[in-house]
N, C-alpha and C positions, 0 to 999 in steps of 0.2 A: 406904598412901595410895590413895585411890579416884579415881573418874572426875573429880571436881571439880578436883583438883589437876592432873591430866593436862591437862584442858581449859584450865587457867590458864597452862600452860607451853608447850604444843605448838607455838605459832606465834612463839616468841621474843619474848617471851612476853607477851601483851597486858598493857599497863600497867593496874594496878588503879586504880580510882577511889576517891575518899575516901568517897563516899556509897554505902552498902550497896545501896540500891535501884537505882542506876545500874549497879553491878557485877553484880547479879543479872540485869538485862536484857541486859548485854553477854554474860554467860555463856550465856544462852539462845540468843542469836544465833550465838555461836561453835559451840555444840553442834549447832545446826541445820545449819550449814555443814559441820562435820566429819562428821556422820552420812551425808552424801551424797558423801563423798570417799574416795579412797585415800590412805593415809599410810604411808610406808615400803613401798609396793606392797601394802598390806593394807587391806581395806575395814573401816574403823573400826567400823561398825555391827554387824559380825558377831562382835565380841569384847567381853569385859569387860576393861578396861584398867586396870592399876595402874602406878605409876611413882614415881620419886623421884630425888634427886641422889646420886651416889656420895659416901659419907662417908670421911673420912680413915681409912686403914687397912682399909677394907671390902673383902672378897673376894667372889668368885663364890659361894662356899659360903654366905656371910652372906645373899646375895640369893636364891639358888635353893633352899636347903633349906626355908625357910618357904613357898616356892611349890610344894613337893611333889616336888622333884627329888632323887633319891637321891645319896649320896656317889659311888657308882660311875659314875653318868651324868655327874656334874659333873667327875670325874676324866677321863672319856672326852672330854668337851667340851674340857677344857684341853689334852689331849694332841693330839687330832685336828684342832683348828681353829687351832692356834697359828700356822700359816703364813699364814692369812687375816688374823688380828689377834692380836698378842701381848698377852694379858690383863695382863701386868705393866705395860703402858703405860696402863692405865685411870687416869684422873685424878679426884681428888676434886672435886666441884662439877659434873661433867658429868652429863647426864641419862641415865636408862635407863627403859625401859618394858616391862612384861610383858603379853602378850596371852593371855588364857584363853578357851577355848570357853565357850559359854553352856549347857552341859549342867547337869543337876541337881548333878553333882559336877564343878566346873570343873577343867579340866586345862590346864596350861601348853602353849601351842602355839608361841609365838615370844617371843624377848627381843630388844629393840633397844637398843644402846648408842650414844650419839651421840659420835663421836670429836671433832667440832667442829660448827659451825653447819651445815655442808654435808654432811660425810661421816658415815656410820654403818655399823655392822656388825650384821647380823641373824642370829640363831641360830634354827634351826628344830628343834623337838623332835618327831620322828616315831619310826619304828622305830629310826632312827639319828639322831645329832645332826649337823647341817651348819651351816656359816657362810658368809655372803656379804657383800661390801662393797656399799654403796649410796650414792647421791649425790642429795641433794634438788635439785629443779630451780631454777635461778637465772634470774631475769629481770633485765634491765638497763634503765636509763633515763639519758639524758644531760641534765644540768641546767646552766643558766647562773645563777650566783650573783654578787652584787655588794654592796658596801657601803662605808661611810666610817667610819674609826676615830675614836672619841671618847675612849676610855680605853685599851683594849687590843684586839688583833686577835680574841682569844677572845671577849670580851664583845660586840664588834661583831657577830660571826657569830651569837651567841645572840640578840641583839636583832633581827637581820634574818631570823631563822627558819632559819638554815643549820646544818648539822652542825658543831659547834665543832671536830671533829677535822680539819676543813679547815685550821684554823690550824696544826696540827702538820704536815700534808702540805705546806702552803706554806712553812713554816719550813725543812723538809727540802730542798725544791726550790731555795729561794733562800739556803740556808745559806752559800754561798760568795760571794754578791753583796750581800745586804742584812743589815745589823745589826739584828736584831729587838729588841734592847734599846734601839735608838735610833729606833724608829718614832714618828711624831708625830701629834698630833691633826690631823685633816684628810687624812691619808694615805688612799688608796683602793685597793680591789682589785676585780677582776672575774675570774671563773674559770669555765671550762667543765670539768665533771667527770662521771664515770660512777658511778652508785650501783647497788647490788645489792639485790634483794628475793628472799625465799623465801615462796611462797604469799601474795604481796602484802604481806608484812611486811618493812619496811626492816631490812637487816642491816649496812649500812655503805658506806663509800666504796671503790670499786675502784681508781680512779686519776684523776689530773688530766690532762686533754688539753691545755689551754692556759690561760694566765693573764696578766693584766697587773696589776702591783703598782706603784702610784704612791707613791714615798717621797721626801719633801722636794721635790716638784715634778718628779721624774725618773721616767719610765716604764720599768719593767723587764718585759720580755716573756719568756715561757717557752712552748715548744712541745715536745710529746713526739715522739720519732722513734726508730725502731728501726734501729740500726747495729751491725754486728759481732755480730748475734744478740741484742742486749740493748737495751731501751728506756732512753732517757736524755732529758734536757731541754736545749734549745738556745735561744739568743736569736734575734731576728728576722734576724740576719745569719748564722746558722748556727754561731755560736760556742758551745761547751759552757758550761753554767752551772756545771759543776764546776770547781774550782780546785785548785791544789796544796795550799792550806790552807783549812780552814773559817774562817768569819768569827768564830766563838766556840767555846769548848770545852764550853759548857753549852747546853742547849736552852731552859730557862726559868730566868731569874734577873734581877737588876737590877745595874747598875753602881754600886758604892758608893764607888769611888775610881778616879781616872784617872791616867794617866802624868804624872809631875811631877818637876821638878828640885829642888823644895823643898816637902815636905809635912810637916805636924805629925804625928809618929807618935802613934797613939792611946794607946799604953801607955808608951813611953819619954818622951813629952812633949818631944821635941826635933825640930827641923826637919832633915830629910835627904831625899835623893832617893828617889822611889818610881818605879822604872823598870818599871812594870807596870800592869795593870788588875785591880782587885778586883771579883769578881762575888759579891754577897751571895745566898745560897741556903740552903735548909734542909739541915741535916746529913744526909748520905746521898744527896744528889743526885748522879747519875752524872756523871763528868767524862770527856770524850772527847779523844783525841789529835787535833789539828787536821790532821795529815798523816801519811803513811807515815814510818817512821823506826826508829832503833835506840835503845833506852833506855841512856843513859850511867850514870845513877845512879837508885836508887829506895830511899830510906831516910831516916833522920833527919838534918836539916840545920840545927841550931841554932835560931835564931828563926823559920826557915821551917817548922819542924815536919817532918811527913812530906812529902817532896818528890820529884818525878819530873822528870828532865831528859832530853829526847829530842833526838837529832841527826837532822835530816831530810835534809840533803844537805851539800855542802861549805861552804855559807854559813850555813844557818839552824839554830838550836837553840831549843827552847821549854822553859819551866819551869812546873811546876804545884805550888803549895805550900799548906800548912796542911791537908792531907788527913786524913780520919778513918781511912781504911785504903786499901790498894791493891786493884786488880782482880785477878782470878784469873790466876796465872802471870806477874804483872808483877814483873820483877827486872832488874838490870843485864845487858845483853847480849841481851835479848829484842827481837825485831822486832815492831813494831805497825803496824796499818793505820789509815788515816784513818777517824775515826768510832768506832774501837774504844774501849770503856770501859776506862780505865786506873786509875781510882780514884774516890773519893767525897768530897764536900765535908765539911769538918770545921773544927776550930779548934785544931789542934795548933800548938805553938810559940807565938810572940807574936801572939795574936789575941784581940780582944774579943768576937767572935761568929763564927758559921759563915760562911765565905766561901772563895773560891778566889783566890789571888794568882797571876795568869797573866802570863808574861813571854816576849818574843821577842827573840832575839839574832841579829844579822847580822854574821858574822865576829867574834863576841865582843862586839860593841857593842849595848847595849840599844836597841830601837826601839819606838815606840808601836804596840801591837797593833791599835789602832783605825784606824791610818792605813796599814797595810801593804796593798799591792796585789799580789795573787797571780796568776801567769800562768794562763790557762785550760787545760783538758785538750784532748784531740783534738777538732777541729771537725768539721762535716759534710764528708765526703769530696767531692771534685769530681764523682765519678761519681754521687753521691747528691743533688747540689745541686738539680737541676731538680725531682726528686720531693719533696724537702723544701720547696722554695719553694711548690710547688702546695698542699701541706698547710698550710703557714704562712699562705698567703693565705686559705684556707678558714676557719681558726680566727681569723685577724685580723678578718675580716668579722663574725664572731659577737661578738668582743670589742668591736668598735666599735658 
């Protein structure tokens, strides 16, 4: 692969245009910028550059032998640079670049492997081979985004020109307080968040600083604050947005059946109680434990198919049924944490389609999962209250 491919990927990685003429013009502009810049602490214009993506099963020998590096030098590289970066951790799909001098007989001088979008390891081929870790410079910007929901939060953000990943971030922040399967047309959001750039190219959202989500006419605020050495989100009164239980065990799904004392069973064709909520989702969708607890059972349970039952405390137990398979290490007696993946959506047992049958029991009595109110986690400490309120007022002014 030559210079053209490198230029097409180096900045994460400029979106190609449909029209060839426009793409060619873009390429010329990019090359002009790169020739005047340092990349990976190397002046690009001083080298001939080749590069590609790591292929499945590809090794350093596969990459470096065609570049003129001998077996002995490759072996030396793998032994002497292992403490800087373990080459066994190279991932298929990640980028690498080879920098050759511009002599009549090109000689490899550097190889750069991108560990991720920010971090890279650079190998220098001199009298000896050395390796060093590098980090691409990140710039940050704070953005205020807002919108109104017409169909879904995701599509609303796309329509408003915002990063749709904000939908996932908001659903995680409000996972304990808002049922995102019950958001309505006309619900609104306003969010202040930080985004990251590398070489002026957008690479994603770093974090949300504050937000206001209006659901069914009620405003739900969230403000980031660092307490006990970790950042978390609190409402306008300083109460944690985290709860003992998540609002739902799935991130993206739809409710196909609700809690009922008399429901027509889709297979048995008889009316009987359905003391749970069915979440319709594609097979293989991850299922999370809504809270910390100990697994009582994890196995086949008649019409429930593959089912997990978790005891969370002296009062509450939850059940997850019709799974396709269980998560790693999930078995009776295992302790799980809130948000941990315990299994995956399926249609085992008596089921007409892939879905999760989710149930909550309080002292053995089934209760409606959509109506449970979970107590909050630790609030802002009294000694931090004044500092928090000052920050809250700052972000509140922006949200207004």
